[in-house]
Structures are given as C-alpha cells and as structure tokens.
N, C-alpha and C positions, 0 to 999 in steps of 0.2 A: 370640508365635511369630515368629521370624525365619528366613529361608531361607538355606540353603547350597546353591548349585548345583554339582553334582559331574559335570557333563557331560564335561569334559575329562579326568577321571580314570576314572570308572566307564564312561563311554561309550567310553573307549579299549579296553575289552575287545572292542568291535565292530570297530575299525579297527586293532587291534594298536598303539594309541596313535599312529598315523600321521595326524596333522593337519598341514597345511602351516602355516607361520608366519603367513600372512595369515588363515587360518581361526581360529587360536588368538587372534591379536590382536583380530580383529573380535568373536569370542565374548566375550572379556574386556571389551572396550569397550562392547558392547551390553548385557551383563548388568549392568555398572556403571550405565549410563544407565537401565536398567529399575528400578534401586533395590534390587537383590539385595544383602543385607547381607554375605554371605560367598560367596566363590568358591573352590572347590578346583580348582587349576590342573593337577594331575596327580600322578604319583608321583615320589618321590625314591629312586633306586636306583643302585647301582654300575654296572649294565649299561645305564644310560640313555644318551642321546645329547645333542647340543648344538643340533640344529636340526630343524625339521619333526617334532617329537614332543612328547608330554606326559609322557614318561618322562625327567625331568631327571636328569643324572648328578652335579649339584652345586648347592648353594645359590647359589654365585657365578654359575653359568651361568643359573640362573633369574632372578637379579637383573639380569643383563645383558640378558636378553630383555625384562623389564618396563621397564627404563630406556630401551630403544630404541623403545618404543611412543610414539606421537604425543601421547598424553594421560596425565595423572595420574589414577589410579584411586582412588575413594573407598571402594569395596568392600574388605573385609579379605580378604587372599589367604592360602590355605593350600596345603600339599602333604601327601600321605599317604606314610607309610612302612609297608610290610608288614614286621612284625618279622622280622629275619633278612636283609633285602634290602641293608642297608648298615651297616657297622660304625660304632659310635658315635664312634670315633676319627677317622673320615673326615668327620664333620660339624663345621664350624667353629663357634666361638662366634658368637652372633647379633650382627651389627653394628647400631648405632643407625639407620644409613641403609638397612638392608635393607628390601625390599618385602614380605618374608615375615612375615606376622602370626604364623603358628604352624604346627605340624605335627600331623597326626592319625596316631596309631599304632594299626594294626590287628593283631590277634594271635589265634591259636587258643588254646583253653582249655589245651591241653597246654603252652603256652609262658607261662602266666600269670605265674608268679613271675619268670622272666627278663625278661618284658616290663615288669613294674613297675620293675625296676632300670634298664632302658633308658629308661623314661619319666623317672625321677628324674635320670638323666644329661642328658637333653635339657633339662629344666627348669634344671639348673645351667648349661647353656650359654646360657640366656637366652630360650628359645623358650616360647611358650604351647603347651600340649599338650592335644589332645582324645583321650580314651581310648576305643578302639573294640573292645570284646570281641565278636569275630565269633560269630554264632549265639548271641546272648545267651540265648535260650530254653533252650539246653542246659545252662546253669549251674543248679545247685541254689540254693536261697535262701541257704544258708550260704556257698557259694562266691562268690555275687554280693555278699553282705554283707561278706565278707572283702576283696574287691576295692574296694568302696566305702570300707571302713575304711582301706585302704592309701592310697586317693586323698585321703581327708580329712586325712592326715598331710602331704600335699604340696599345693602350690597349682596344681591342674590347671585348665584353662579350661572343659572340658565332659566329661561322662560320657555315653556313648552307649548307647542300646538299639538293637542291630543285628539286623535280620531278614534274615540272609544268604540264606536259601533261600525267602523269602516264605511261610514256614509259619505265621506268627502270625495269630491271629484278634483281633478287637477286645478280647475278654476277656483274652487274653494280654498285649496292649499295656497295658491298664489295670492289671493286676496288677503287671507289671514297673515301670511308671511310679511307682505308689504305693510300691512297695518301695524304689526308689531315692530318690524324692523325700523320703520320711520319714527317710532315714538319711544323705543326702549333705549336705555343708556348703551352707548357703543361698546363698552367693555363686557357687557352681559351676553352670554351665548344664547342662541335660539335653538331649541330642540324640536324634534318631530317624532311622534309615536303613532305609527299607523297600524291599522288592522286590515285583514285581507278579505273582508266580507264580500266585496265586489271585485276581488282580484286586482285592486288598484294600489296596494301598498308599495310595490316597486315603482309604478308610474308616478305616484305622489312623491316618493323619495327623490326620484330624478328631477321632478319639478322643483322641489326644495333646493336641490343642488344647482339647478339653472338659475334660481332666484338669488342664490347666496351672494352676499357682498363681501367686504373684508372681515366681517364678523364670523367667528367660529360657529359652525352648526354641528349639533349633536344629533345623530340619527339613530333611533332604536332599531334593533333587529334581534333575531333569535335563531339558534341553530335549527336547521330543517324547518324553519317557520313555526317552531313549537310555541303555542300560546292558546289562550282561551278561544274556543269555538273555531272560527275560520283561521285562527293563527295570525302571525305577524309577518313582517318583511323577513325573508330568509337572509341570515348572516352571510352564508356562502355565496349567494347571488349578488348582494350589494358589494361584498368584498371584491369579487371578480370584476364587477362593473367599475368600481373606483380605481382598481389597479390599471385597467385598460384606458379609462377616460381621464383620470386625475393624477396619474403617475404615483398612486399609493403603492406601498410595499407589503401589503398583507400576505401572510403565508397561509394560503388556502388549505394546504395539505393537513394542517393541524385540526381544522374544523371538520374536514372530510373524515379524518380518523375518528373524531368524536362521534360522528354519525354512524360510522361503521362499527364502533365499539359498543354503543348502546342506544343512541337516539333513534336509529332505524327500528330497533326492537321496541322502544317505547311507542313509536308511532304505530307500529303494527298492533301493539297491545291495547293502546288507549284510543288512537285515532284523533286526528285534528285536521283542519283544512276546510275547503269550501263546502258549503251545504246550502240547501234551499232555506233552511231556518235562518242562517246568518245572512244570506242575501236579503231576505225580507226584513230582517232587523236593520240592515243598512238602508234599504229602500225607504222605510218609514222612520228611520232615525230613532229606534226604540231599543230598549234593553232586550237582548236576545232571549232571555228567559220567558218573555211574553210569547214569542213565536214558538219556542219549544213547548210551552204549556198548551197552546191551542192545537198545534200539530199532534202533540202527544195524546190528546184526548181521543183522536181517531174518530171523531164524530162530525168533522167539518170538511167541506170541500175547500179547495184553494181559494175560490171566490169568496167563501164565507170568511176565511182568515184575512184576506185582503180587506174586506169590509170592516171587520172588527178592528184591525190595526189602524185603519184610516180614521175610525171614530174615537180612538183613545185620545183624550186631551193632551196637547203637546207637553204640558208640564208634568204629566204623569207617565210619559213614555220613558223618561231617562233613568228612573230608578225603579227596579222591579218590586212589586208588592203582590204576593200570592193571593191575598184576599181580593185585591182590586182586579186581578186577572179573572178570578171566578165571577166577579160582579160584571165585568165587561162581557164575558161569555154569556151569562144568563140574561143580561140586558138585550144583547143582540138576538138571542133565541126567542125571548119573550115578545119581541116586536112582531115575530111571525106567528102570532096567535090567531086562532079562528074560533068561531062559535063551536062548542063541543057537539059533535054529531055522534053521540054515543049512548043515548038513552036506551035504545034497543039492546046495545051491547051489554049494558049494566045488567039488565034483567036476564039476558041470555047467559052471562057468566055466572050469575047467582043461582042459576038452575042446575049447575053441575055439582056433584058431590066431591069429585076428585079432579084436580087440574095439574097437568104436568107441564112445567116450564123447561124447555130444552134450550139451554144456552150453547155457546159455540166452543167450549173447551174440548180438548182432544179426548177427555175421559168419556165423552159420548161415543166416539168411535171405538174406544177400547172396551166399552160395556154395552154395545148396541143390542146384543141379544137379550141380556138381562133387562134392559130398559123396555124392550118390546114385550117381553113376557110379563113384566109388572103392569104395563098399560093394559094388556089383555085381561089381567086378573081383576081389574077394578071396574066396578059398575059405574055407569053414568060418568064416564071420564072424558076430559077435554085435553087436547094436546096443543100447546102453543110454542112454536119456535121463535126465538128472539134474534133479530138482526141477521137472520139467514133462513134459508129454506132447507130443512134437514131431511125432508122426504120420509118422515115417520107417519105418514097419513095425518098430517096436522089438521086440526080443525081451524086454526088461525095461525097467521104469522104476524109478528109485531115488530115494528121498526121505529126507533127514535133517532136513527143515524142516517143522514142523507146519503153518505157514501155507500153504506151497506145496502140501502134500499136500491140505489142505482145499479149496484153490482148484481143484485138478485131479482130485479123487477121482471125480467123476461122469463123467470122460472116459477113465478108465483101467480096465484089466482087473486086478482085485486078484490074480488067479492069476499075473500076470506082474510083480507089484509087490514090490520089496524096500524095506524101511524099517528105520531104526534104532529102537532101543527107546524113545526119547523120544516117538515117535509112538504114541499109545495104541490107535488103530484096528487091528483084526486084518488082516493081509495074509499072502500066501503065505510070504514069507521075512522073518524078523525077526533083526536083528543087534544085538548088545550095543553100545550107544552109546559107552560109555567106552572099550571095546576098539577101536572103529572110529576114534575121534578122536585117539587117542594112540599115539605110539611113542617110542623113546628120543631122538628128535631134535626133535619138536614136538608141540604140541597144536593142533588146528584145528577150526573150525566150518564151513569151506568145503566144500560138498558134493562137489566134484570131488576135492579132496585126500582127503576121507574115503573115497571110493570107491577111489582109487588106494592108499590105505593098507590097505584091505581086500585088494586084489589082492596087495600086498606080504606081508601076513600069510598069505594063501593060497598064497604062493610060485608065483604065476602066471608062466609063461614066454611067454605070448601076446604078440604085437605089439599095442601099444595106440595108437590114433589119437585125438587130442583135437580136437574142434571146438567153437567157441563159448566157449572160455575166454579172452575178449578182454582182461580186466582192466578195472578201473573207470576211466572217463574222464568229464570234465565235458561230457556230452551229454544231450539231452533223452530220447533213446531208447537205453537200454543193452541192451534185451532183444529177443529174436527173437519175442516174443509180447506181447500187451497186458498192461501191468503198471502198476498204480496206486500202488505204494509203492516205486518204484525208489530206489536209493541216490543221494543228491544232496549229502551232506555231504562237503566237500573233505577235511577232516582224516580222516574215516572211510575215504574212498577210499584215501588214502595208507597208512593202517595196514593195510587189507585187502590192498592190492597188495603191500606188503612181506611180509605173512604168506604169501600165495600164492607169491610168488617164492621165498622160502626153502624152502617145501615142495616146489615143483617142482624146484628145484636139487638137493634131497636125493633125491627119489623118482626122478628121471631117471637117477641113478647106480645105482639098484637095479632099475628096470624099463625095458623097451624102449618108450619114449614118442616119438611123432611128432606135431607140431602140423600140422593140415591146413587151418586157417584162420588169418588174421592174429591175433597175440596179443602183448601186451607182455612175456609170459613165455617167449616162444619160445627154446628152448635152442639 
C-alpha cells in the first residue's frame, strides 16, 4: 500500500482552493520529505487561476509553479479533472520534461461512457490516468465489470474504489475490492478514496490493506483529515499505522510540522470533520448538500429529515439539485395537509385596521419599548408573534415550524394559536400548508412570508407593521430569545436572505407593509 495525499485538492473544498503559494510549496515539499509516494496537487479546470490556488487553469501553469520551487520533488505529482471541467482539446500533449506524472479523472455514473472516451484521449496525449468512478457503491456488478473491461483494453495507471459519501462499511469495501481485483489487469493499481462520514475511513483503509494481493494499492489521505464535509482519512494516522504494521518508513514529523504551521489554524478557521449532516448523507447514500439544505431550513425535526431523505429516488440522491431539494421538501410538507379550519380566522383578521407581525430577530429586544408604544398608539390593532411567543400581549401566535412549536407549546394558549397543517398537534386554527406557502410568484418556508402570503390570499386591507425580520447576518445572537440551533451557515444565510428579499419585494406591492425595526429587507 502506498499513499496519495489529496490535501491540496480535496481540502480545497474547505478553502475554495485558496491556498497561498507559500502554503502550497511548503505542503508539497514537506509531504515529499515525509516519503509520501503520490501527491495530488489540485484540480485542472478551465475556470482555474495562475496563483494562490490549487485550481490550476493549465498544465503549463502547473509546471511553471513546480519549476519555481526551491527543490526537486521525488513524489509523483497528479492533478484531478472532474469530467466536464475542461475540454480535451485544451489539454496539451504531455512533455517529457513535465512535472505532472498523471491525471485522475472523476466522473458520475451517468457520464460513464463519455468519460471512458475522455480517458482514452488523455492516454493518447501521453498522460498516466487514474480512473475515479464516484460513488462506486452505486454501480451494479455488471456496470462495474463493464468499466473494468473497458479499462483492461487501455493502459490505465489505477482503478479506484471511491466512497464519495462515506457510506461504505468494511464489507462493502471488501466485496468491491475482490470484484475489481479478480477482473482487472494485474499490472494496474487499485486505489481507494474514503470519506469519514461514518468515521470509517481508517477502518476501510485497513480492510483494503488486509485484502491487498501482490498488486500495488494507492490509498488516498489528507493532512489532518482535511476534506469536504466530514473529511478524509488522516495522512498522519495512516502513515503511523503503515510504519508499525507494514514496515514503511514515512517521516511523520514533516506532516505534524505542516499541521502545526498552518493546517491546525485552517481547521479552527473553517472547520471540517464529523457532523450529523454528513452522517445522514452516508446513511442514505445521498449528496451531503441535500442534508445541509433540509437541516439549514430549521423547520424540520430529525424525523422529518429522515423521512424526506428516505423518499428521495435513488438515482436523484447522488447529484445535488437545489430545485429538486425544494421540491422534495414541499412534497413532503404538502402530504401533511388538512382541511382548512380558518374561515372564522379570515373574517377575524379582516376586522383589524392594524396588524403587527413580531418576528424573532434580536431587533425586537433592542426596540421593545418603541414597539410597545407604537402598538398602544394604534386603534383596532392586532399583534401576532411568529414561530415564538414574545409575550407582547399577543392576540395570536403563528407557527409553520414544528420544531419551534414544540419548543414554545408550553408557553402559549392553544386557543390563540394558528398553525399550518404540517404541524400535527391540534390548535384553534389550522391552515393548509401548501396553500399558505405558495403563490404564482414564489414558494417559501419562511414563517413571516407565509403569514403575509395568507394575508394576501385573505385579501386583507389592514396596515401591516413588521418587527424582527432582521435578515440573517453572521452574528452569535440572531434571535430575540434563547436559541440553541440558530442559523450559522454562511451559504444558507445568503440563500435565505435572497428568498426573503424576493418575497418581500413582491408582497409589498400587494399589501400595505411598514418595517418598524431595522432590517436588510426594508423597502
């Protein structure tokens, strides 16, 4: 078993492949001194750059970077191409003097046949090629054997078993290894790329080591386990294991120095490793972005998320589609519809001249006295708190989020409670979820937009005052009350803010809306 360190490529998912040139050079130099046989230096893609990145935009640019280093490297250097990222015509023939040992081609099963042709073209250009069928466990035996047969007809460097979502157990690894080993040309290496979603990357690597025959095995690892989501097999751990078990001579101190120099800082800054999101991704063998999306909505219990993931068709689990994620969510929530028990509510709300919606942003707490004074100054006013009980002498509390309802149910009067039909507990007023979350302009899961959408459907003419719809920002305390599962994911904040802004822009043309606390959505 020999190691391929993929920190600069797979670890790039953490930093958006933004490593400075000094970090890249030192990583390559120290991994070389540690005795790592193969180093994957990054991606080759058309959208890459020329400096301070491990997304290289050309083989020439990569060679120039390596040539400018202070020392010659003995480790064999690879780049990865995600099939479709760069046209084959834009890759030059391999020069004898090139520092690039070879290219690893990763591809989805749906691109299988086209990827084989791409690999053949790379071989004709003189490159060694490692074949990386992503989510190898999703191939049937016949599909995998067909790919092995195609690879036997050409001279590839290595055939990889790729555990993209960290869903494989040791029995899966053993079965796939023997299937490939018994059918692949004997001079071709077998590779293994594991992820740590179920904390099994190390155990699976050991299983591969136990299975290994006379054929060389390439095992991927990364410094400090750095990699997308739950991360990868730790280079320092597998190095120490192979030193003690297989009489390897890796110099572990160089990798530990890299961790001390800047990878510990990167982990503290960005964070990677085990999380419930990536565990569920492995459990259901689905793309982790689906789990991040459903958890990030903060509207679902863990039982809800399990049910949604279980219902996603197998062929749609492996490649993330944001539109499909929203459809899966709305399909699940719409199943829990009920007949609308809101005819009295409609007439009751229409009788108010002024309606105050109290959302959960911390601006409510910051401006509580002003809000109370404004409420007192308005005749025929109604106060509705959303997804929480704010104790502003509310006339109603409105919930569209099961988790929030369960957190607050002991503090609210169910006779003054309005809920959407996805919340199973009986309340005074129940509103059809699908009808409340959709109109001809948008679909939303934001509670304030849902309530405003209900007002629109009820044709309310009341003046509507909004408090606490602050928008998601990167602060420790987003809410006006104690909250242990606040939104902290930056990408999710951006998506949610855009969704809310579009909804407010539309609804403010249909309803009389005024913000009474600071908000990034203020019209």
